[in-house]
N, C-alpha and C positions, 0 to 999 in steps of 0.2 A: 475818354478825357483827352482834350487837346493840350500840347505843350506849346506854349508861346514864349520864345525868347524876348527878354526886355530889350529895347532899343534905348540906347543913350543918346544917339544922334538920330535925328528926324529924316536923314537922308540913307541911313544904313538899311540896306535891304538884303536878304538872303535870295539868292535866285531861287526860282521854284521851277518845276517842270511846266512848260507851257509858256514861259517867259519868251519874249522875242529874241531870237539869237541874232547877233551882229558880228559875223566873222570878220567882215572888213575893218571894223572897230578894233577887234583883237589883234589882226595881223598888223595894223597899224601901230599899235601899242607895242607889240613885240619888235617890230622892226626899228621903231624908234629907240627903245631901249638898247637894241644891238648896236645901232649906229652910234649912240651916245658911248657905250663901252668901247667901241672900236676908236672913237676919236679921243677918248681918254687914254687908251693904250698907246695910241700913236703919239700922243703929245708927252707922256711918260717916257717913251723911248728916244724921242727927238731931245728932249731935257737931259736924259742921261748920256746920249752920244756927245752933245754939246759940252757937257762937264767933262767927259773923259778926253775929248779931243783938246780941250783947253788946258788939260794937265791937272785937274782937280781929282780929288779922291772921292769915290762914291762909297759910302759905307763907313764903317769904323776903320780909322787908321791904327794898324797894329804895326810893331817894330818887325823888321825884316830880318829872320834868322839866318845866320851865315851858313849853317850846316848842322847835321845832327850831331849830337854828343855820341863819339864813338867808344866811350869807355865801357858803356854796358854792352856794346856790341862785341868788343874784344873778350869781354868776361864771358859771353855766350859762346864764342867760337873756342875759347879755351876749354869749356864744358864738353863741347862736342869733339873736340880733339882728344880729350882723355877718354871719352866713351869709345871713340873709334880704336884708340891704342887698346883698350879693355877687350873689345871685341876681336882684335887680332890676336890677343893673348889666348883667347878661347881656342883658336885654331891652330896656335904654335906650341905654347906652353903647357896648358892644363891638359891633363890626361885623365879621363873617365873610364871607369871601369864598369863594364856591363855586368850586373848581378845574375842575369839570365844565362850566361855562359858559363 
């Protein structure tokens, strides 16, 4: 039993083994596509460069933050200072008894 795919377009063909291969056509299509992508990329980069050099903003304008909020940072430093002080107390104040002796 042969399986035939229905063709909706008369020009639609599935390549078969034995079809004439045309590597020059394939290379021409590949190089044409690569050239078009290269031209589009260069155009995009030139457009972006011109906008930046003229002082325009590229992308979303976001407000400039003057500096990070240091209140949370100070709280974290205080926690670490308390831990360091407690660690020093283990070496100086606290006395541990070794039950094995």
